[in-house]
N, C-alpha and C positions, 0 to 999 in steps of 0.2 A: 666179139664179145669173149672175155672169161671168165670161167665159172671155178671158187676157191671151192676143194672137197676136204671137208675137216674130218675125219674117221675117229672113230676111238679112242686109239693112240696119239691122236693129236689133240683129242680134247683134254686126256685125264695131263697130258702134258701142258697146258696151256693154263690149267684150271688153277686157280687161287681164290679159296671160302671166301676170305676177307674182301676181296677184290669182289666177287661176283655178288655179296650180301649189298656193297654200294650198287652195285649197277639194279639192285633187285627194291631198295631203297628209292632209287631214283625212280623207279619206273611208276613205285607207287606215289610219291610226290605227282610226277605226271599225272596219273592216274584219278586222283582226287582233285586235280586240276582241271580234269576236261579233254585235255591236253591229246591223250588216246584214245581211237573211236578203236573200240575191240568189240564188235558184233556176235549176237549167242552162236555158237557152237553149231555144228552141222552133226546130227550122231545118227548113227545107225546100229541098231540093237537087235540080234538073234541067238534067242537062246540065251545060253549064258555071253556068248561075245558082243562088243562092244568096239565100235570106228567111233573115230571123234576126228574134223575138221576143223583147226582152228586157226583166224586170223584175224591180224592188230597192225592199228596203222598209227603210226604217227613220223608228222614234217620232221621231228626234230630228230629222230630215230633210225626211222626205215619200217618195211612192212614184213611182216613174221607169216608164213604158213604152215603150219606143220601137219602130217596125218600120222595118226597114231590110233594102234590097235591093242585093247586089253583083251585076250582068249587066255582066259585059267585053266584050259585042259592042256596047255603049251608043257605045264611044268609036267605035266604026265611023258612029253615025247621029248624032255632036255630043253627045250626051247624057250627064249622068254617072257613070259606070260605080257610085258609090254613092249609091244614097239614100234620104230616113228621111226620118219625122215621129214625135216626142215628146211625150206627154203627161206633165203633172210635176200633182201629187193630193196636197191635205195626207192627210196618214195619219195623222190622230187620229177626222176626221169622213168622208174620204175624198170633200172636194168636187175637180171638177176645177180646178183653179185657172189651169194655161196650158196653152196648145198653141207646140209649138215646132219653125220651121222647119230639121229633122234632117239636111238634106246638110251645111251648112253648121258645123252643132251638132257632126254628128262628126268631121266635116273637122279642125275645131278640137279639139276632145275627143282625137283620133286624135296630133294633133301636139303637144300639150299633156304628153299621158301620156310622149311620145318625148322630151320636154324636159326631161320630170324626172327620168329615167333618166337621159339625160345629166347632167344638172345634179348628179346623186348619183354620177356614175362616172368621167367625163372633162367638162371644162372644152369642148365642139368648139372649133377654131381655123381649119382647112381640112374642105371638105364635098363631098364627091363624091355625086351622085344618081345614083340609078340609076332612071330613069321620072321623067314630065316633067309627070305632069297632077296631078287637083285638090290631089291628098293631097301633094305633093310640092309643089305651091307654099304651102299653109299650112303646113307644115313649113321652110320657106324664113321666111314671112314671122313666125313664131312664135319662131325661133330668129334673126334678127336683132331681136328688143325683147327677147331674152335675153342672150344673149351675144357676145361681142366676135368676131365670123365674120371669117379678115383675107380670105380668096378661096375662089369656088364654084367648082365646072363640073358637067358633067351631061352621058349619057348616053342618048339614048330613040331606037324605031326608026326616028322620022324625022327628018331636019334641020330639018324645018319646028318642027316638036315642042319639038326641043332650043332651036333658035333661041328660040324663042317666051318658051321658060320663064325662059332665058338674057336674055331683055332686063326680063323680071318682076322675077327677082333684080336687075340692074342697077338699075331702078328703086327697087326697096326699098330702095336704098342697099349693095347688099353686093358686094361686088370679084369681078369675073367673070375667069375668067384659064383661056384655052380649051387651056393649058399644063400644067394640072393634071390628072395622072395617075391614075386610078381607083384603081391599086397603092399610092399614095405620098400619099391623102389620110387624115388622122388620122382622118376618120370618114366612112360610107357610109350612105347612108341609100335603100333600097331600097324602092319604092312602085311596083309592076305590078301588073296583073291576070296575069300568067302564069302555069303549069300545071305549067312545066319551070323548071330550078333557072337564073338569067339570074348568079349571083355564082358561078367555078366553085372561085377558091381566096382565102384569105388576104393579102391584098396583105404584105409587109413592115413596113411603113410604118405598114398598117389599125392602127387599136387599138379602134375599133370598128364593127360592122355594124348597124344598125338593119333589121330587117326588117316590113313595115307589111301586107304581102300575102297569096299565098297561104293564105286562111282555112277551105280545106276541108283533111280528110284526104288525099286525094290531090292536091294540088299543092304544087308546091313552088317557091320564089323562090332557093334557096340548096343547095349540091351536100355531098354526106357528106363531102368534105373541110373545107369552111369549119365544121362543126359538128366534126369530130373536130381541126382545129387549135383550137377554140376552149378558152380555157382554162375558162372561164365562160359561161354562158349565163343570162341574165337573163329570166325571163317576166314579163309583166303578170300573168299567172293560172296557178299551177300546172294545175289542172284545167282551164281553157280550151284551153289551150296544147297538154295531152299529150290532148286531146278531139278537137280538131278544126284542130289549124296538123299539116299534112304533115312542114315542115321541123321538126318536133319528133316527132311521131311514130314517123314512116318511121325516124329514124336512131335512136332512142329502142330501138321494138322489133327492129331487126338487131342490137342493141348496142354501137353505135359511140358514144354517149352515155350515161353513167351519171346515176344520181337526184343521186347528191349534186355532179354540175357543175355545174347544175340550182338557181337561185336566184331565189324571187319579189322583185317589185319592194316588194309591201309589206315584206318582208325587209329589204329598203334603207333603207326611209323611214323605219322602226323602230329600227335599228340591231340587228335581231337577226343579218344575218349581213352579207356585204361580198363584194363582187368584183373583182378585177383582173387582168393580162395582155388581153391577147385577148377581147376577149368580143363577141356576140352578143347583142342584144337582140329578142325577139322579141315583139309582139303582137296578140292578137285581138279586142282590146277585151269590158269587163266591164259589168254593167249599171251595180255601184254607182257607175263612174266617171260616169256618164250624169246619176244621181240626185245627185251632189251638184255637178254642174257644171249641172243644170238649175235646181237653189237659186240658185247662184251669179245665175244670169244672171234669173231670177225676184225675189227682193229689187232686184238692182241697177236693173229696170225698175223697181220699185213705188218705190223710193227715188228715182230720178230722173224720172218719170215720162212714162216713152215706152213704145210697143207701145200695139195696139189693142185696147182692151176691146169684147165681143162678149158683148150677153146671152142667154142658151138658152134662159132661160123669159118 
């Protein structure tokens, strides 16, 4: 039995944003058709630390298991807040096929799911980033591949982090405009480890706010005012966001947002529903997203003959 090891460097070499979006779209189509088993994730929360185990199964695609941790205090230690490991299996005989570095994998996946939502909702032109860590960098990287971004700006906890991120964006070929105000940006991407709202209001020129942090029921990135102002709230998963995302759970339980205001990304992909006006997109991640992207990377690595094969017996 051989296991294919896919490192960070191999993932970045293989990655093509359009191809990953196609894989994700297929995954959402299969999910909406009931072809994917996607059980509720197992979660352990200790103080501010979050651990999760995600599993998805499809006879057509395979089986994927991911162990992921979100430890906000890691930033102070110079380590990624989010770290993960992915195992991809053959669904027909149970054979483990690949072991995938999950931190880069998850950052690329999250950015690509956000990009899929943006592609279906609004083509981003100017983007303001709130939070400048790993997730923000991969979002900038993916958006640069897919869209004609006119200008970007950001805010962060520290000047050093902001300047480092904007330098990274400039090196990608994105135009940095330090005069672009958060409230004037068409698209705002919120990628923080905050437990309290970092976005207090919906700017008049803001068309969409993408929120990918605050993964627990008690955590918030967005204020109630933001959720009230939104015409639609698009979620990557009804079940996940209504169970795990404080930005959805708290205002929903308080009656600030109604169920009919919430649309799933799967409904957009399959054209069952649409959304317009001012939009909040909230993501917590779903196991089948990992499954379809794991298959993409495994198949492409096999085709190109990259990765490290390790014998287990």
